[in-house]
N, C-alpha and C positions, 0 to 999 in steps of 0.2 A: 651179344652171339645168338640171341632167340632172336632179335632185330633181323642179323644175315640169316638164318634159319628161315624166316619167315621168307622170306624175297627169294628162297630158292636158290640161296647161294653157301651148299652144303661145305664146299672144297675152303672157301673165304673161313667157315665159321671153326674148319677141325686149325686151320695155320693157327684162329686167335687162343683157339684151344693149348694149342703148344706155347703161344704165347704168355697166355696166364698162369700156367704150368710152370714155364720157366723163373717169371715175376716173380711166384712166392719164393725160391730159393736165393733171388737177392733181397728182396727185402727180409729174408730171415738173415743174412751177412749181413744188414745196414743194421740192423733193430738190437746187435749186440755190439756194433762198433764201439768202443773206450774211449777213441779220441774223436777226431773231428767226422763228421758222416762224408761220404764222397757226393757233393751237389748232384742236381740231377742231369745237369748237361756234360757233367764227367761220365755219367751212368748210360747214358744216350750214345755220346761219339763214341766210346768203346762199342757196344751193342750195334751201332753201324756198323763200324770195322768189321765187326762178328757176321753179320749178315752179308757185306759182301764176300769176304772170303768165305762164307756157307756158302753161298749164288756159283762162286768160280766151282767151288771143289766137289758140288754136288751134280752140277749140269759133265763138266768134264768126266765124274764115276760113273753118271748114267750112260753118256758116248759110248766108253769102254764097255760098260756093259752090255748094250745093243749088240755091240760089235762083235764082240769076244763072247758073247755066253747068250742071253735070254732075246728072245723077237718073237716081238706081241703081246708081254707085257700086259695089263691092266692098268698099273701105273710104271711112272717114273724110276724102276727098282733102282737102282744103280746111285741114287742120294737118299734112302732112309732104306734099305732091304724090303722085307715081307715080297716074296716075289709070286708065294700064292702058287695055284696052279701052275703056272707057266716056270718055273725054278722046278716042282716035281716033276714033270716032264723034260727037260734040258737034262735034269741031273744033275752030277759034281760038276764044280766052276770046273774050266781049266789053271793052271799053276799062274801063266802070266796076267791074270785077271785077279787073283789072290794077290799077289806079289802087287798090281798096280796099285786095284780098289783097294785091299787091306790095309799093305803100308805105305808104299811112297804117297800116294795124294793121301790119305788122313794125316801123314805128318809132315807134307805141304801144310794141309789146311792149318795143324799147330800152330805155324810157325806164320800165318797168316792172319791168324785168329787172334796170335798174343802184341802183334803188332801195335795195337790200341792202347793195351794194360801199358806193352814196353816206353810207349811215348809219353803218360801218366807219370809213372816212374822214375822221370827225368827228373820232375816236381819236389822238391822236398818234399813239402805238404803229404805227399799220396807216397813215401818210400819210410815211412817213421816203424810200421806196423805189419804184421808179416796179414792180416784180417784185411789190409789194404788189397793186398793180393788177390785172396780168395773172394772180395767183393768184384772187381774189378775184372779176376779172371772167368765168375761166374756171368758178367755182364756181356762179357765178348761169347761165350759158352752158348749163351740164352740167342744172339743174336742167330750164330750160327745153325743151333735147334731149329728155328722158325721160320729158315731160310732153305733148311734140307727139308722139312716139312712143306715148306712151300711149293720146290721142285717138285718133291713127291706127288702132289696130291694136283696138279698142275694139267691134267688132264679133265681134272674133276672141274677144276675151277674155270678150265676155258671150255669147256661143253664137250669135250672132245672124248668121254670116255666112252669105250665099245664094249667092252667086257664087264656085267656088273658082281661076278662071282659068288658066293655062296655066303648065307647068312654068316657060318664060323669065319672066315677070312673077311669078311667085312669086319665082324670082332673084333680080331684079335691085331687085325690093320689097324682099326683106328685106335686102340689101346695103345697100342705100341709104339704105333709115328707119331701121334698127336701128345700121348701125355708122357708114357716110359721112357721111351727111347730122348726123348727130349731133354728129361731130369737127367739121364746120363751123360750125354755129352756137355750136360749145364754144370753139372759135379765135377766131372773130369776135367773142364777147364778149371772152372776155382780149383784144384785141387795143383797142377800145372800152373795158374797162376801165382798161389801159395810157395811154390818152389823157386820159382822165381824172387819172389821177396826175402827167401829167407835164404838162397844166396850170399844177395844182397848185402845181408844185416848179419851174417855171422859170417859169410865163405867157409864156410865147412859143407862136405859132400855129404857126408852121414848125412845130418840134420835136413839135409837137401832131398834126400829119395824119399825120405821118409812122407814126402807128398808127391812127389815125382814118381812114385813104381805104381802105385794106384791111378795116377792121372795118367800115365803111357797107356796102363791096363784096359781103360775106358777108350781110348783113342785106337792103339793096335789089335791089342788081342782082342777086343769086344768085337770088332769090326771083319776079323781073320775067322772068327771062331760062328760070326754070324753069316755069314757068308758058305762055310761050310753046312750049315744045318737048314738052311732055307729048303734042298729040297725036300727038306722031311713035314714040312707044312707051316703054317703059318701059325699053329695051336703052337708046337715046339718053339717056335721061333720067337714066339710071346716068353715063352716060358723061361727060355736062357738071356732075353731082354731087361726080364721081371729080375733073373737071379745076378743080372750086371750091377741090378738097381742097386740090391741090397747091399752089395761087394761096396762100391763106389761110396755107397748112402754110409755107410756103416765107416768105413774109413775117412769121409768126409768132418762127421759129428766126431769121430777121433781128435782130426787133427785141429776141428776148429775149437776142442777144449784146450787142447796144445795152445793154441795159438792164443786163446784168452788169458791162458794162465803164465804167458809170458810176456803179455799185453799191461798184464796185473803187475807180474813185478819190475817193468819198469816204468811205472805211473806211484808218487807217493813223495813227499818227504823226503830228499836225499838225492832222487833220481834229474831232478834238474827240470819236472814236468808234476805239475797236481791241478788237480779237477777245481774248478770253482762252485763253490756251495750255495750262491746264485744264479749264477747262468749255467752251470754244468759244464761251458766250457773247458775243454786243456789248455793251461797258461804257462809262459813259463814259473817256477818257481822264484816269489818274490813276497812282498807286503802285501800289495795288492793285484787285484786280477787285471789282465792286460785288454782284456775285451768288456769290463761292465765298471771295472771299479774297485766292485768289494774290498774287503777285507777277506784275508785267505785263513782260516782257519791255524793252519802250521804255523804262518808269519804270526799271529798274535799269541800265538803259543811258547815263542821265539822272544816276545817281548816281553812275556811275563820272566820266563825264565831269566832274563837279562837284566830286570828290576828286584827280581828275588836276591843274584848274585851279588847285587850293586850295598844294597842291603848288608848292617851293619852283623856281625856275626857276636850270638852270645858269649863263646869262648873271648871274643875279643875285649869286652867289658868288665871295667873292676869288680873286683866283689865287694857286696856289700858291705860286710864287716869290716875293711882296708878304710882305712882316709885317706883322702884325695887331696894331696901334697898343693 
């Protein structure tokens, strides 16, 4: 990022900041994975799908905003909000714009964004735990968020910036579009991915809604309210985006703990899957690890128990004071 700033590419540097912020979420989910980590190729593929979805939805949203509401904004407001002085001058957005940009296009974005995770869910190795959905969903959300940030700052990247705004607007805009909003999108997508995985594992709507409700909050309710408060200024909008991050973040933290508890319950002796004490890979329950061939602890305990059961019992031996015939 420093090198990019040194060559006067501030717009590209802000996009890199968004990519770095969202990568922290992905790294966190991968670090706590109980089973096999998703390979980098899967993460990159899903993120690319999210990136393409983000480019399409962000550009469509910006076209609608330009046609129905704002004209002459500093950045491409439809991609990530933060209309600044242009939104303050335009006033309340029309209902048609709220319906399209606040509801219709975000829902379409969810469908497109989740195509990548759903593609990998068809493979058995990626559908054995809810954490797979959290990880792949966050990867798709990260790609989507980075694309939205890039479209928003496109005038700065291409050098077509016409108005620089005030220091307060710039500060709120940079923090909101490059850091806080990408985290909201990434965490919301992770919850939606977890909802898909949870339904596939349990087929129970109640368990699925635990993840789906906060996920859709970060997609639809977040966007609608963001549109409504943009005329109040970038500082107020930054406050709303930060509050949304707290709500979605708390939900993601709670649901991550619940997913880990369920995954722990499905791993161990009697569940069909155990962790190898040598290579730490998850392997089918048995005598030896299917990955490295090491003896499994539970298998050794089972052999010892069988050996003990085969020894003659002390109750079966004849009394010492009774002569043997």
